[in-house]
C-alpha positions in Angstrom: 0.8 -35.9 11.3 2.2 -32.6 12.7 0.6 -29.2 12.5 2.3 -25.9 12.8 1.2 -23.5 15.6 2.2 -20.5 13.5 -0.8 -18.6 12.0 -0.9 -18.2 8.3 0.8 -15.1 7.0 -1.5 -12.5 5.4 1.4 -10.5 4.0 4.4 -11.8 2.2 7.7 -9.8 2.2 8.1 -8.0 -1.1 10.5 -9.6 -3.6 11.8 -7.1 -6.1 10.4 -7.3 -9.6 12.6 -6.4 -12.6 10.4 -6.6 -15.7 12.2 -6.9 -19.0 11.5 -4.5 -21.8 9.2 -6.0 -24.4 7.9 -4.9 -27.8 4.5 -5.6 -29.3 1.0 -4.4 -30.0 -0.1 -4.4 -26.4 3.1 -2.6 -25.2 2.5 0.0 -27.9 -1.1 0.4 -26.7 0.1 0.9 -23.2 2.6 3.6 -24.4 -0.2 5.5 -26.2 -2.6 5.3 -23.2 0.2 6.3 -20.8 1.1 9.3 -23.0 -2.5 10.4 -23.4 -3.4 10.1 -19.7 -0.3 11.8 -18.4 -0.7 14.6 -20.9 -4.3 15.1 -19.9 -3.4 15.2 -16.2 -0.4 17.6 -16.5 -1.6 19.9 -19.3 -5.3 20.3 -18.5 -5.0 23.0 -15.8 -3.1 25.2 -18.2 -5.7 25.2 -20.9 -7.5 28.6 -21.1 -11.2 29.2 -22.0 -12.7 32.6 -22.3 -16.0 32.9 -20.3 -16.2 36.6 -20.1 -14.6 39.3 -17.8 -16.3 38.2 -14.6 -15.5 34.5 -14.7 -12.2 32.5 -14.5 -10.5 31.6 -17.8 -9.2 28.2 -16.7 -10.9 25.6 -18.8 -11.2 23.0 -16.0 -11.4 24.4 -12.5 -12.9 23.2 -9.2 -13.5 26.6 -7.6 -14.0 25.7 -4.0 -14.0 29.3 -2.8 -17.0 30.2 -4.9 -18.4 26.6 -4.8 -18.4 26.2 -8.6 -17.1 23.6 -11.1 -16.1 24.8 -14.5 -15.5 22.5 -17.5 -15.0 24.5 -20.6 -18.5 25.9 -21.4 -20.2 23.9 -18.7 -20.7 25.5 -15.2 -21.9 23.3 -12.3 -23.4 25.0 -9.3 -23.6 23.5 -5.8 -27.3 22.7 -6.1 -26.6 20.8 -9.3 -24.6 18.1 -7.5 -26.7 15.5 -9.2 -24.5 16.0 -12.3 -21.5 14.9 -10.3 -23.4 12.0 -8.7 -24.5 11.0 -12.2 -20.9 11.0 -13.5 -19.8 8.9 -10.6 -22.5 6.4 -11.3 -21.5 6.3 -14.9 -17.9 5.8 -13.9 -18.9 2.9 -11.7 -21.1 1.3 -14.4 -18.3 1.8 -16.9 -15.9 0.0 -14.7 -18.4 -2.9 -14.3 -18.9 -2.9 -18.0 -15.2 -3.1 -18.9 -14.5 -5.7 -16.2 -17.4 -7.9 -17.3 -16.2 -7.7 -20.9 -12.4 -7.6 -20.6 -11.5 -8.4 -17.0 -9.1 -6.0 -15.3 -8.4 -4.0 -18.4 -8.7 -0.8 -16.4 -6.0 -2.0 -14.0 -3.7 -3.1 -16.8 -3.9 0.1 -18.9 -5.5 3.2 -17.3 -5.3 2.9 -13.5 -3.2 5.8 -12.1 -1.1 3.3 -10.1 -0.4 1.4 -13.3 0.4 4.5 -15.3 2.8 6.1 -12.8 4.4 2.7 -12.0 5.0 2.2 -15.7 6.5 5.6 -15.9 8.8 4.9 -13.0 9.8 1.6 -14.6 10.7 3.5 -17.8 12.9 5.9 -15.8 14.5 3.0 -14.0 15.2 1.1 -17.2 16.7 4.2 -18.8 19.1 4.9 -15.9 20.0 1.4 -14.7 19.5 -0.7 -17.9 17.3 -3.6 -18.8 16.3 -6.5 -16.6 19.7 -8.3 -16.3 21.6 -5.1 -15.6 19.1 -4.1 -12.9 19.3 -7.5 -11.3 23.1 -7.3 -11.2 22.9 -3.8 -9.7 20.5 -5.0 -7.1 22.8 -7.8 -6.0 25.9 -5.7 -6.1 27.5 -4.1 -3.1 27.0 -0.5 -2.4 29.8 1.4 -4.1 30.1 4.8 -5.7 28.7 3.6 -9.0 25.6 2.1 -7.4 25.0 5.1 -5.1 25.3 7.5 -8.1 22.8 5.5 -10.2 20.3 5.2 -7.3 20.5 8.9 -6.3 20.0 9.9 -10.0 17.0 7.6 -10.3 15.5 8.8 -7.1 16.0 12.4 -8.1 14.1 11.8 -11.4 11.4 10.0 -9.5 11.1 12.8 -7.0 10.8 15.4 -9.8 8.0 13.4 -11.4 6.3 13.1 -7.9 6.5 16.8 -7.3 5.1 17.5 -10.7 2.3 15.1 -10.0 1.4 16.7 -6.7 1.7 20.2 -8.1 -0.5 19.4 -11.1 -3.3 18.3 -8.7 -3.5 21.6 -6.8 -3.6 23.5 -10.1 -7.1 22.1 -10.7 -8.4 24.1 -7.7 -7.3 27.6 -8.4 -5.8 29.6 -11.3 -2.7 27.6 -12.3 -0.4 30.5 -13.4 -1.2 32.5 -10.3 -0.7 29.6 -8.0 2.6 28.6 -9.7 3.9 32.1 -9.1 2.8 32.0 -5.4 4.4 28.6 -4.9 7.7 29.7 -6.3 7.8 32.9 -4.3 6.6 31.3 -1.0 3.3 33.2 -1.0 0.9 30.2 -1.5 -1.4 29.0 1.3 0.0 26.3 3.6 -2.8 24.0 2.4 -1.2 24.0 -1.1 2.2 23.2 0.1 0.8 20.4 2.4 -1.2 18.9 -0.4 1.8 18.9 -2.8 4.0 17.3 -0.1 1.5 14.5 0.6 0.9 13.7 -3.0 4.6 13.9 -3.8 5.3 11.4 -1.0 2.6 9.0 -2.0 3.5 9.1 -5.7 7.2 8.6 -4.9 6.6 5.6 -2.5 3.7 3.9 -4.4 5.2 4.2 -7.9 8.8 3.8 -7.0 8.9 1.2 -4.1 5.5 -0.4 -3.4 4.4 -0.8 -7.0 2.6 -4.2 -7.3 2.1 -4.3 -3.5 -0.5 -1.5 -3.9 -2.4 -3.6 -6.4 -2.2 -6.8 -4.3 -2.7 -5.6 -0.8 -4.2 -2.0 -0.8 -6.6 -2.0 -3.8 -9.9 -3.7 -3.1 -10.8 -4.2 -6.8 -9.0 -7.6 -7.3 -11.1 -9.0 -4.5 -14.5 -7.9 -5.8 -13.9 -8.1 -9.5 -15.1 -11.8 -9.5 -18.6 -10.5 -9.0 -18.4 -8.7 -12.3 -16.9 -11.6 -14.3 -18.2 -14.9 -15.6 -17.1 -17.7 -17.9 -17.4 -15.5 -20.9 -15.2 -12.6 -19.7 -12.1 -12.0 -21.8 -8.9 -12.1 -19.8 -5.3 -13.1 -20.2 -4.8 -16.8 -20.1 -2.3 -19.6 -21.1 -3.4 -22.4 -23.5 -2.0 -25.2 -21.4 -3.6 -27.8 -23.7 -1.4 -26.5 -26.4 1.7 -25.6 -24.5 2.1 -28.6 -22.1 4.3 -30.5 -21.5 6.7 -27.7 -21.8 10.4 -28.2 -22.7 13.4 -26.7 -24.4 12.6 -28.5 -27.7 16.2 -29.8 -28.2 16.9 -32.4 -30.7 16.6 -35.3 -28.3 14.4 -38.4 -28.0 10.9 -37.5 -27.0 11.1 -33.9 -28.1 8.2 -34.4 -30.5 5.9 -35.1 -27.6 6.5 -31.7 -26.0 4.0 -28.8 -26.3 4.6 -25.4 -27.9 5.9 -23.8 -24.7 9.7 -23.9 -24.7 9.9 -22.8 -21.0 11.9 -19.7 -21.8 10.2 -17.7 -19.0 9.9 -14.7 -21.3 6.3 -14.2 -20.0 7.5 -14.2 -16.4 10.4 -11.8 -17.1 8.2 -9.1 -18.6 5.4 -9.3 -15.9 5.3 -6.1 -13.9 3.8 -8.0 -10.9 6.2 -10.9 -11.1 3.8 -13.8 -11.6 3.8 -16.8 -14.0 0.6 -16.7 -16.1 1.1 -20.4 -16.9 0.1 -21.1 -13.3 -3.5 -20.0 -14.1 -5.6 -17.1 -13.1 -4.2 -15.2 -10.1 -5.3 -12.3 -8.0 -2.1 -10.4 -8.8 -2.6 -10.4 -12.6 -3.6 -7.0 -13.9 -4.2 -8.3 -17.5 -1.7 -5.8 -19.0 -1.0 -8.4 -21.8 2.8 -7.8 -21.8 3.2 -11.6 -21.5 1.2 -12.0 -24.7 3.7 -9.7 -26.5 6.6 -11.6 -25.1 5.2 -15.1 -25.9 4.1 -14.1 -29.4 7.6 -12.8 -30.1 9.1 -16.1 -28.9 6.7 -18.2 -30.9 7.5 -16.3 -34.0 11.2 -17.0 -33.4 10.7 -20.8 -33.0 8.2 -21.0 -35.9 5.2 -21.7 -33.8 1.7 -20.3 -34.0 1.1 -17.1 -32.0 -1.5 -17.1 -29.2 -0.1 -19.5 -26.7 -0.8 -16.8 -24.2 -3.8 -14.7 -25.3 -6.9 -12.8 -24.4 -9.6 -15.5 -24.1 -12.6 -16.7 -22.0 -12.9 -19.8 -19.8 -15.4 -21.2 -22.3 -12.8 -21.2 -25.0 -10.8 -24.0 -23.3 -13.6 -26.6 -23.6 -14.4 -25.4 -27.1 -10.7 -25.5 -28.3 -10.0 -28.8 -26.6 -12.8 -30.3 -28.6 -11.0 -29.1 -31.8 -13.6 -26.4 -32.7 -12.8 -23.0 -34.2 -12.0 -20.1 -31.9 -15.0 -18.1 -30.8 -14.9 -14.5 -31.9 -13.9 -12.0 -29.2 -17.0 -9.9 -30.1 -19.3 -12.8 -29.3 -17.8 -12.9 -25.8 -18.1 -9.1 -25.4 -21.6 -8.6 -26.6 -23.8 -10.7 -24.3 -26.8 -9.9 -22.0 -24.8 -8.7 -19.0 -22.6 -6.3 -21.0 -25.6 -5.1 -23.0 -27.5 -4.3 -19.9 -24.5 -2.4 -18.5 -24.2 -0.5 -21.7 -27.9 0.4 -21.8 -27.8 1.6 -18.2 -24.6 3.6 -18.8 -25.9 5.2 -21.9 -29.3 6.0 -20.3 -27.7 7.9 -17.5 -25.4 9.7 -19.9 -28.3 10.7 -22.2 -30.3 11.8 -19.1 -27.5 14.0 -17.8 -26.9 15.5 -21.3 -30.6 16.3 -21.6 -30.7 17.8 -18.1 -27.6 19.9 -18.9 -29.1 21.5 -22.0 -32.6 21.9 -20.5 -31.6 23.5 -17.2 -32.6 27.1 -16.6 -30.4 30.0 -16.0 -32.3 31.1 -12.9 -33.2 29.1 -9.9 -34.2 29.5 -6.3 -34.5 27.6 -3.0 -37.2 28.5 -0.5 -36.6 27.9 3.3 -39.5 28.9 5.6 -38.5 30.5 8.8 -40.4 28.5 11.5 -39.3 30.2 14.7 -42.0 31.4 15.1 -44.3 29.7 12.7 -46.2 32.9 12.1 -46.6 36.5 13.5 -49.9 38.2 14.2 -49.7 41.9 13.3 -51.6 44.6 15.2 -54.5 44.5 12.7 -54.8 40.7 12.9 -52.9 40.0 9.7 -50.9 36.7 9.7 -47.3 37.0 8.5 -45.0 34.2 7.5 -41.3 34.7 6.8 -39.2 32.9 4.2 -35.5 33.0 3.2 -35.3 32.6 -0.6 -31.9 32.0 -2.2 -32.0 33.4 -5.7 -29.5 32.2 -8.3 -28.5 34.1 -11.3 -26.6 31.7 -13.5 -26.3 34.2 -16.4 -23.3 36.4 -17.1 -25.2 39.7 -16.6 -26.9 41.3 -13.7 -30.6 40.4 -13.6 -33.7 41.9 -12.1 -35.9 39.2 -10.5 -39.6 39.7 -9.9 -40.8 37.6 -6.9 -44.4 36.6 -6.5 -46.5 34.0 -4.7 -49.5 32.1 -6.0 -52.2 30.6 -3.9 -56.0 30.2 -3.9 -56.1 32.1 -0.6 -55.1 35.4 -2.2 -51.8 36.3 -0.3 -49.7 39.4 -0.5 -45.9 39.6 -0.5 -43.1 42.0 0.3 -39.3 41.9 0.1 -37.1 43.0 3.0 -35.0 46.0 2.0 -36.9 46.6 -1.3 -39.6 49.1 -2.2 -41.4 46.6 -4.5 -41.3 42.9 -5.3 -38.2 43.1 -7.5 -34.6 42.5 -6.6 -31.4 42.8 -8.6 -29.1 39.7 -8.5 -25.5 40.2 -9.7 -24.2 38.1 -12.6 -23.1 34.5 -11.7 -24.0 35.0 -8.0 -26.4 33.8 -5.4 -28.5 36.3 -3.4 -30.3 35.6 -0.1 -33.5 37.5 0.1 -35.9 37.6 3.1 -39.5 37.6 1.9 -42.7 38.2 3.9 -46.1 36.7 3.0 -49.3 38.1 4.5 -52.8 36.7 4.9 -55.8 39.0 5.7 -57.2 38.5 9.3 -60.3 36.7 8.3 -59.0 35.0 5.2 -59.0 31.2 4.8 -55.2 31.1 4.9 -55.1 33.0 8.2 -57.5 30.6 9.8 -56.1 27.4 8.4 -53.1 25.6 9.9 -51.5 24.9 6.5 -52.0 26.4 3.1 -50.1 25.3 0.0 -48.4 28.1 -1.9 -46.0 28.4 -4.8 -43.2 31.0 -5.1 -42.3 32.3 -8.6 -39.4 34.3 -9.8 -39.0 35.8 -13.3 -36.1 37.3 -15.0 -37.6 40.6 -16.4 -35.0 40.8 -19.2 -35.5 37.3 -20.6 -38.9 36.4 -19.2 -37.5 33.1 -17.9 -39.3 31.8 -14.9 -38.7 29.3 -12.1 -40.9 28.2 -9.2 -40.9 26.2 -5.9 -43.6 24.9 -3.7 -43.9 25.8 0.0 -46.6 26.2 2.6 -48.2 29.1 4.7 -48.8 28.6 8.4 -52.0 30.1 9.8 -53.9 29.9 13.1 -55.4 26.5 13.9 -59.1 27.4 14.6 -60.0 23.8 15.6 
């Protein structure tokens, strides 16, 4: 017995994949999803939404300069980051839910890598022809014809990549204004750099790396097993029906063959270049194009559709025993998916309730603790606080600031004659506040006294509060 001293290879050199065009229900579904997702990505920054004269009119805008996120009528402030965190948690749970129910359905239909790779495949097929023509062109020597086709294809790819990078930066500033600045060379270097990086990655990932991104760069294929079980619906081959495979010619023993005619149609349409008949594989993104190809071939030879189909591992034992097929819905609705759905819905309902119940004014109190307190000439103890007042209304508002405590404290605002301050519309105002305790009061002679700051919008009577503490002399 001999052993090789060479270590196992962790990366295999890429072999080009030339998927054949296919028609069918799943291919049509992918067309629809690709059209919708691309339209949303490219068009959304150009949608206008009137919020008033003092606010941007871009419907979806991540305003980094003013630290604000706008989504139509919803406005998220920096202190409301819990909304973003909640949406990210919902996205994670949604991915777990779909993977548990339908395997890598996200990868096969909606993943940006899949969508843009599919778009690049479409361009390639339009310019170079279907699978056989592209294979011949790949193997042909470099001549004027091949160079012309390749340059034309790469030019279209590059245009798509530039549009992709450009669309991304439009989400972070006013799109029409930025477009004018980009075309006249007046945009910030950050915008050009971002577009260049995204253009390069889109061009390389979608045009050249393609399935390599899914196999080697994406972590999801390696962790999806934790989300799946024997009831998860995924693309599979009914080998008990298809084997032994053969060409079904009129020859002796042909009646012993299975339904698979070994036409390789399922292999020729696969965008990652695998043979689903070899069983479940890490590379498979469950795009179901092999189902369309196989169903089409089964219809041509007069066999029952579904030789390759969406199915669960438990279906094999059941169907081998001659039982009826289990409904897909019975696989989907099971305890694991129901729990994911409840958690996902609960977070969504919670965020919706929080969104509609949030106030239009808010504040953050930060005690100034250097020093903890100041003793004035008459013995009064003074504490200093920085209060950040937020006016989330679209009009200037007058806030009345007060403090509540059992110790009977007084308050004053730096730069103001009384305890009111005007905060501009849709802005945050930092106000320094002084709180005083009489020389012989309990608060002055106690190391810590709990207090509560209140603000009130005098126009709407809406109020908000936050707890803090007052530092006095420690008499012990």
